N, C-alpha and C positions, 0 to 999 in steps of 0.2 A: 578542513578537507576530509578528515576521517569520517565524519558523519555522512558526507555526500557519497563517499566510496562504500559505505555500509549498504546503500541501496543496491549497488552492483553485486556485492557479496551475497546479499539475500535475494537476488533477482529470481533465481529458479524456484526457491522456496515460496516466495510471494506469488509467483505465477501459478504454481501448483495449487496453493491455497485459493487463489482467485478463480481458478478453473472450475472449482466445485460450485454446484448449483446453490443458490441462496437468494434471499430478498435483500436488495441493496437500494438505498435511496439514490435516485439518479443524480441529484445535485451533489451528493457526497462523493459519488464515483467520479463525477466531472472535476470536482476539486482535487481528488487524488490523482487523476490523470494529468491535470495541469501541473501538479507538484512534481510528478515523475518527469514530465516533459521538461519542466524548468531545470530540474537537477541534471538531466542528461544533456540538454542542448545549451542551456545558458550558463550553468555553473561548471560543468565538466567539459563543455564545448565539443561534445561528440556529434558527428554528422547525422542529421535527421534522416538522410536517405539510407542509412545503414540497416540492412535487413535483420540484424540481430535484435533490433528494438521493436519488431512486429508484435511482441507479446506485451505491449504497453497496457492494454486494457485488463488482461488478467492480473498484472502486477498492481494496477490501480484497485481492482477488486480485492486483491489480497491485502492491500493496505487498509481498505475499509473494513474488511473482515477482522483483521488484527486489532484495529482500534475498537470495533464493536465488542470483541472478546475481552479486551482490557477493561472497557466500561462495565460489561456484565460482571467481570471478576471483582471490580471495585465495589459495585453495588451489593454483590453477594457477601463480600467481606464486611462491609458496613452493616448489613442486615444481621449478620451473625453476632456482631459485637454489640448490638443494641439490646437493652434490657427488655 
């Protein structure tokens, strides 16, 4: 349950990150939106009509941005370690 609640703890930060302009692959954003929706409504059983969850897309964007940043960091670190 802790990992599911982490989404709620990071909600505002992810929404702020996702509100920034940037290129995102639509299929990846849709995957992240589905993930957020599943965690909120199916796993945590929060009501879908609750207006607190209107920021769903910025949070999905934030997740995509966070993953992209992690992948970039991984490749950068691997590149530095190569001879």
